[in-house]
C-alpha positions in Angstrom: 23.1 -17.2 48.6 25.5 -16.4 45.6 24.7 -17.5 42.0 26.7 -17.0 38.9 25.0 -17.4 35.6 27.3 -18.5 32.7 25.8 -16.7 29.6 25.7 -17.9 26.1 28.1 -15.1 25.0 30.7 -16.4 27.4 30.2 -13.7 29.8 28.7 -14.2 33.4 26.3 -12.3 35.7 26.1 -12.6 39.4 23.4 -12.3 42.0 24.1 -12.1 45.7 21.3 -12.4 48.4 21.4 -12.2 52.2 19.2 -14.0 54.6 18.4 -10.9 56.6 16.7 -8.2 54.4 18.5 -4.8 54.4 21.9 -3.9 55.6 23.2 -2.3 58.9 24.5 0.9 57.4 24.3 3.1 54.3 27.9 3.8 53.3 31.3 1.8 53.1 32.8 4.3 55.7 29.9 3.4 58.2 30.5 -0.2 57.6 34.1 0.0 58.3 33.4 1.8 61.5 30.9 -0.9 62.4 33.5 -3.7 61.8 36.1 -1.8 63.8 33.7 -1.6 66.8 33.8 -5.4 66.8 37.4 -5.7 67.0 39.2 -6.6 70.3 41.2 -4.3 72.3 44.9 -4.9 71.1 46.0 -4.6 74.7 43.8 -7.2 76.2 42.7 -9.2 73.2 39.0 -8.9 74.6 36.2 -7.0 73.1 35.8 -3.5 74.1 32.5 -3.6 76.2 30.9 -0.4 75.1 32.1 -0.1 71.4 29.2 -1.9 69.7 26.6 -0.3 72.0 28.1 3.1 71.4 28.0 2.5 67.7 24.5 1.2 67.6 23.4 4.3 69.7 24.6 6.6 67.0 23.4 4.4 64.1 19.7 3.5 64.4 19.5 1.7 61.1 22.3 -0.7 62.4 20.4 -1.3 65.7 17.2 -2.0 63.6 19.2 -4.5 61.5 20.6 -6.3 64.7 17.2 -6.5 66.1 15.9 -8.3 62.9 18.9 -10.5 63.0 18.3 -11.5 66.6 14.5 -12.3 65.8 15.6 -14.6 63.0 18.5 -16.3 64.6 16.9 -19.7 63.8 18.9 -21.7 61.3 17.3 -23.2 58.2 16.3 -26.8 58.9 17.6 -27.9 55.3 19.0 -26.5 52.2 16.4 -25.3 49.9 14.3 -24.1 52.8 16.0 -20.7 53.5 14.8 -17.1 54.1 14.6 -15.1 51.0 17.3 -12.6 50.2 16.4 -9.0 49.0 19.6 -7.3 48.7 20.4 -5.8 45.3 19.0 -2.6 43.8 19.2 -2.8 39.9 17.1 -1.6 37.0 16.6 -2.6 33.4 17.3 -0.3 30.4 14.8 0.0 27.7 11.8 2.2 26.9 11.0 2.3 30.6 13.2 1.6 33.6 12.1 0.1 36.9 14.1 -0.5 39.9 14.0 -3.8 41.7 15.5 -6.2 44.3 16.3 -9.8 43.6 14.7 -12.4 45.9 15.3 -16.1 45.9 12.3 -18.1 47.2 12.7 -21.9 47.9 9.8 -24.1 46.4 10.1 -26.4 49.5 9.0 -23.6 51.7 10.8 -22.2 54.8 11.5 -24.3 57.8 13.9 -23.4 60.8 15.6 -24.9 63.8 16.1 -23.0 67.1 19.8 -22.3 68.0 19.6 -24.9 70.6 18.3 -27.6 68.3 20.9 -26.6 65.6 23.6 -26.7 68.1 22.9 -30.6 68.5 23.4 -31.2 64.8 26.6 -32.3 63.1 28.6 -29.3 61.8 28.0 -30.6 58.3 24.2 -31.3 58.7 23.2 -28.8 56.0 25.4 -30.3 53.5 24.5 -33.9 54.6 20.7 -33.0 54.3 21.3 -31.4 50.8 23.1 -34.6 49.5 20.3 -36.8 50.9 17.6 -34.5 49.2 19.3 -34.5 45.9 18.9 -38.2 45.6 15.3 -37.6 45.2 15.5 -34.8 42.6 16.8 -31.2 42.3 16.4 -28.5 45.0 14.5 -25.6 43.4 14.4 -21.9 44.0 12.2 -19.3 42.2 14.0 -16.1 41.2 11.7 -13.0 42.0 12.0 -9.3 41.4 10.5 -7.0 44.0 9.6 -3.9 42.0 9.9 -0.5 43.5 7.4 2.4 43.2 8.3 6.1 42.5 9.1 7.0 46.2 10.9 3.8 47.3 14.6 4.8 48.1 17.0 3.0 45.7 20.4 4.4 46.9 19.9 3.3 50.6 20.5 -0.3 51.4 19.2 0.1 55.0 15.8 1.1 53.8 13.2 -1.7 53.5 10.5 -1.6 50.9 7.0 -2.3 51.9 6.0 -5.9 51.8 3.0 -5.2 49.4 5.4 -4.4 46.5 4.7 -6.4 43.3 6.8 -9.5 42.7 7.6 -10.6 39.2 8.9 -14.0 38.6 12.0 -14.2 36.4 12.8 -17.8 36.5 13.8 -21.0 38.4 17.1 -22.4 39.7 17.5 -26.1 40.0 20.3 -27.4 42.1 21.0 -30.9 40.7 24.2 -31.9 42.5 27.1 -30.9 44.8 30.4 -30.1 42.8 33.2 -32.6 43.9 35.7 -29.6 43.3 33.5 -27.2 45.3 36.1 -26.4 47.9 38.8 -25.6 45.3 36.4 -23.7 43.1 35.5 -21.4 45.9 39.0 -20.0 45.9 38.8 -19.2 42.2 35.4 -17.7 42.0 34.3 -14.1 42.7 30.6 -13.3 43.1 30.4 -9.6 42.3 26.9 -7.9 42.3 28.3 -5.3 39.8 28.9 -8.2 37.3 25.6 -8.1 35.2 24.2 -8.5 31.8 23.1 -6.1 29.1 19.8 -4.4 30.0 20.5 -4.1 33.7 22.2 -1.1 35.4 23.4 -0.4 39.0 21.6 1.8 41.3 23.5 4.5 43.2 23.6 2.4 46.4 27.2 3.2 47.7 27.6 -0.2 49.3 26.8 -1.9 46.1 29.2 0.3 44.3 32.1 -0.3 46.8 31.7 -4.2 46.6 33.7 -4.8 43.4 36.9 -3.3 44.8 36.6 -5.1 48.0 36.0 -8.4 46.4 39.1 -8.0 44.2 41.2 -7.6 47.3 39.6 -10.6 48.8 40.3 -12.7 45.7 43.9 -11.5 45.5 44.4 -12.7 49.1 42.7 -16.0 48.7 44.7 -16.8 45.5 47.8 -16.2 47.6 46.6 -18.6 50.3 46.2 -15.8 52.8 
């Protein structure tokens, strides 16, 4: 789930959240190696059978991430009922600084479909469901901040913080409608987690710091129709 806040001074700030907490690897170089392990053999056009298992064997955090992914392969039953995302590590400037991870929590709660049940639905069932629900009012998410304590790692995106860390509510997001120009808008927008407002700084997470350059390349290619 990606959100862009249009601020009063004409600037914007972005929040990105994943459905699966954490990340497979710690560095951009490891992530590139993970992607390459999934590429097909140029000679056969088929996956290399031992490439991914070999990578996972040498990267236990990636293996743990895949295990969490497989355990949560049920799809959300409807928009607004999604798993939370806790992905970014940022901290506020001021008299004191605290690290935190954003988390979107749906007010409607979480509900899921099994892969088999989801496969029986229309490819557009999530959008259709959202359109139907919006006729009865907005779809609402709460924006929370999971606050780190002194020993929690803030530069390792593979590390999960304990569930008992305090949550501070920052606000609410109300989705009131679906943009009729959404498809065209998507080609023009960049959701960059390093795009932030005053009072918030980035952590030293190398994955986070590499995203801005990667998204710029993606935007350039999209704008050229690639």
